C-alpha positions as CSV (number, residue, x, y, z in Angstrom):
1,X,16.7,21.1,-24.9
2,X,14.2,21.1,-22.1
3,X,13.2,24.3,-20.5
4,X,13.5,24.7,-16.7
5,X,9.8,24.2,-16.4
6,X,9.8,21.1,-18.6
7,X,12.7,19.6,-16.7
8,X,11.0,20.2,-13.4
9,X,7.8,18.7,-14.7
10,X,9.7,15.6,-15.8
11,X,11.5,15.2,-12.4
12,X,8.3,15.8,-10.5
13,X,6.5,13.1,-12.5
14,X,9.2,10.5,-11.7
15,X,8.8,11.1,-7.9
16,X,5.0,11.4,-8.2
17,X,4.9,8.0,-10.0
18,X,7.1,6.4,-7.2
19,X,4.9,7.9,-4.5
20,X,1.7,6.7,-6.2
21,X,3.2,3.3,-6.8
22,X,4.2,2.9,-3.2
23,X,0.8,4.1,-2.0
24,X,-0.9,1.4,-4.2
25,X,1.5,-1.2,-3.0
26,X,0.9,-0.3,0.7
27,X,-2.8,-0.5,0.1
28,X,-2.4,-4.0,-1.5
29,X,-0.3,-5.2,1.4
30,X,-2.7,-3.8,3.9
31,X,-5.5,-5.7,2.2
32,X,-3.5,-8.9,2.4
33,X,-2.7,-8.4,6.1
34,X,-6.4,-7.6,6.7
35,X,-7.5,-10.8,5.1
36,X,-5.0,-12.8,7.2
37,X,-6.1,-10.9,10.3
38,X,-9.8,-11.5,9.6
39,X,-9.3,-15.2,8.8
40,X,-7.1,-15.7,12.0
41,X,-9.7,-13.8,14.1
42,X,-12.6,-15.9,12.9
43,X,-10.7,-19.2,13.2
44,X,-9.4,-18.3,16.7
45,X,-12.9,-17.3,17.8
46,X,-14.4,-20.5,16.5
47,X,-11.9,-22.6,18.3
48,X,-11.8,-20.6,21.5
49,X,-12.9,-22.2,24.8
50,X,-16.6,-21.2,24.4
51,X,-16.7,-22.7,21.0
52,X,-14.7,-25.7,22.1
53,X,-17.9,-27.0,23.8
54,X,-19.6,-27.0,20.4
55,X,-16.5,-28.7,18.9
56,X,-16.8,-31.5,21.5
57,X,-20.3,-32.1,20.4
58,X,-19.1,-32.3,16.8
59,X,-16.2,-34.6,17.8
60,X,-18.6,-37.4,18.6
61,X,-20.4,-37.1,15.2
62,X,-19.1,-39.4,12.4
63,X,-16.9,-37.5,9.9
64,X,-16.6,-34.3,12.0
65,X,-13.7,-35.5,14.1
66,X,-11.0,-34.7,11.4
67,X,-12.7,-31.5,10.4
68,X,-12.8,-30.2,14.0
69,X,-9.2,-31.4,14.7
70,X,-8.0,-29.6,11.6
71,X,-10.0,-26.4,12.5
72,X,-8.8,-26.5,16.2
73,X,-5.2,-27.1,15.1
74,X,-5.4,-24.3,12.6
75,X,-6.8,-22.0,15.2
76,X,-4.0,-22.8,17.7
77,X,-1.4,-22.3,15.0
78,X,-2.9,-19.1,13.8
79,X,-3.0,-17.7,17.3
80,X,0.7,-18.3,17.7
81,X,1.6,-17.0,14.2
82,X,-0.7,-14.0,14.5
83,X,1.2,-12.8,17.6
84,X,4.6,-13.8,16.4
85,X,4.5,-12.0,13.1
86,X,2.6,-9.0,14.5
87,X,-0.3,-9.1,12.0
88,X,-2.2,-6.3,13.6
89,X,0.8,-4.0,13.7
90,X,1.7,-4.7,10.1
91,X,-1.9,-4.0,9.1
92,X,-1.8,-0.7,11.0
93,X,1.6,0.2,9.5
94,X,0.6,-0.4,5.9
95,X,-2.8,1.3,6.4
96,X,-1.0,4.4,7.9
97,X,1.6,4.3,5.2
98,X,-1.0,4.2,2.4
99,X,-2.9,7.2,4.1
100,X,0.3,9.3,4.4
101,X,1.3,8.4,0.8
102,X,-2.1,9.4,-0.5
103,X,-1.7,12.8,1.2
104,X,1.7,13.2,-0.3
105,X,0.4,12.2,-3.8
106,X,-2.2,14.9,-3.5
107,X,0.5,17.4,-2.6
108,X,2.4,16.3,-5.7
109,X,-0.7,16.7,-7.8
110,X,-1.1,20.3,-6.5
111,X,2.6,20.9,-7.2
112,X,2.2,19.7,-10.8
113,X,-0.7,22.1,-11.2
114,X,1.5,24.9,-9.7
115,X,4.3,24.0,-12.2
116,X,1.8,24.6,-15.1
117,X,0.6,27.9,-13.7
118,X,3.7,29.4,-12.3
119,X,5.3,32.4,-13.9
120,X,8.9,31.8,-15.0
121,X,10.1,33.9,-12.1
122,X,8.2,31.7,-9.6
123,X,9.9,28.5,-10.7
124,X,12.6,28.6,-8.1
125,X,10.0,28.6,-5.3
126,X,8.2,25.7,-7.0
127,X,11.5,23.9,-7.2
128,X,12.1,24.5,-3.4
129,X,8.7,23.0,-2.7
130,X,9.5,20.0,-4.9
131,X,12.7,19.4,-2.9
132,X,10.7,19.4,0.3
133,X,8.2,16.9,-1.1
134,X,11.0,14.8,-2.5
135,X,12.5,14.5,0.9
136,X,9.2,13.7,2.4
137,X,8.6,11.0,-0.3
138,X,11.9,9.3,0.7
139,X,10.9,9.4,4.4
140,X,7.4,7.9,3.6
141,X,8.1,5.5,0.8
142,X,9.6,2.6,2.6
143,X,8.0,-0.7,2.1
144,X,9.8,-3.3,4.2
145,X,10.5,-6.9,3.3
146,X,7.2,-8.6,3.7
147,X,6.0,-12.2,3.2
148,X,3.2,-10.8,1.0
149,X,5.6,-8.6,-1.1
150,X,6.1,-10.7,-4.2
151,X,7.3,-9.8,-7.6
152,X,3.8,-10.7,-8.9
153,X,2.2,-8.2,-6.5
154,X,4.8,-5.6,-7.5
155,X,4.1,-6.2,-11.2
156,X,0.3,-6.1,-10.8
157,X,0.6,-2.9,-8.8
158,X,2.8,-1.3,-11.5
159,X,0.4,-2.4,-14.3
160,X,-2.5,-0.9,-12.4
161,X,-0.7,2.4,-12.0
162,X,0.4,2.4,-15.6
163,X,-3.2,1.9,-16.6
164,X,-4.3,4.8,-14.3
165,X,-1.6,7.1,-15.7
166,X,-1.6,5.8,-19.3
167,X,-2.3,9.1,-20.9
168,X,0.5,10.9,-19.0
169,X,3.0,8.1,-19.6
170,X,2.3,8.0,-23.4
171,X,1.9,11.7,-23.9
172,X,3.2,13.9,-21.1
173,X,1.5,17.3,-21.0
174,X,3.5,19.8,-23.0
175,X,4.4,22.9,-21.0
176,X,5.2,26.1,-22.7
177,X,7.0,29.0,-21.0
178,X,5.3,32.3,-21.4
């Protein structure tokens, strides 16, 4: 039978794991949106009106006509798509989410330390703090449907986290009541 401390340790780990996972997933999604934002920005800048003059010069060169037409068409399409799917806002949202979740993860790490160190009489206060953090984790752990959110990305993120926490997953730290 698990002691109150060990039960709390186990419950905290599950929520800690979920927060950490969502933090890593938010970071991965932010990186994907940043790559799209950067690619779109460069392509749009290259095909903007000032660069179009250079494109006209290339247009008359043999072999460059299809390249420039493709680049200009891609730039126009990216300009429309970039605004329509709110790339910049998504990048900001995932970056902010990752930052908030990292702060929350650190708070869970501090709570885990506190669980180890708390006297048996202090466990009810520790449990109250856990409930506060659990509520905060629910409020901050939302990853919306996203074009970059694939089962492969989710699996890669979970594998990364499992490697990071391998020792704790295999052998959770024993906690003894004193």
